[in-house]
N, C-alpha and C positions, 0 to 999 in steps of 0.2 A: 424548521430548520434546525440542527443538531450543532450544538458548539464542540468545541474539542474537549472543554471541560466537563460536560455533560457526556460527551461520549467515552470518556475516560471511567467514568462512573459506573458503565454498562458491563455487565458480565460477559465473559468470553463469547458465549452465546449469541446474545444481545448485539455484541459488537459485529459479529460474523454476519447476522441477519441484516442490519444495518449498510454493511458493507455491499453484499450482493445485490440486497435491494435497490439502494441509490448511488452505490459509487459507480467508478468509471475506472476499469481497469487502464490505467496509462502505460505498464512497461513491466517486465521481470528480470532479474539477474540471478544467477549463480554466485552462493559465497559459503566455502566451507562446508559442503555436502547438504547445503539448503539453498533452497528456491524461495525468492524473495520476490513478493508481488507488491508492485506501487498501485495503490490505488487515488482518485482525488474523492473526497466527499464532502459536501458542503465546501465549507472555506478553508479546509484544512487537507492534509495528506495523510495517507494510511499505509504503513508497510506491513503484509502478513507473511510470516518466517515460516516455511514450510520444510521440516526435516524429513526429507527423501527417504533415508535410511527407515525410520520409524514410522512413516507414512502418517504423520501428525503435524498440527499446527504447534509452532512452540512459543509464538509471541505474536501481536500485535500493538504495532506499535504509530500511534498518531503523531504528527507533527506540522510546524508552519513555518519552519525557517526554511529557506532555498537551499542554507547550506548541505542538508541532508540530501537534495535532489543531485549533487556532484556525481556520486556513484551510478547514476543514470544518464548522464548526460551524453554517451558515447553510444547508447542504446537507442535513442530516440531518433527515427527516420522523418525528417521533415521534408525531403524532396519532394514529395507530393506538392506541398504548398508551394513551389516555384515554379510549377508545370503551367 
């Protein structure tokens, strides 16, 4: 299991490999011409900021605080859990 500190030390390509191999995509959102993807990875979350105009990844941001999840709360559909 990779810690968030170990993840931060990885190269961009290594981070992407970890996310794509072991991450679970939870949600996405649009923000200022960017598509932001939220992944769960081990015991932390990771955002991938994708610039749609440039067709490139601008940033990969790991975090552990639930405060950063607020931008996604209205996007997560939990209705299946209540049926």
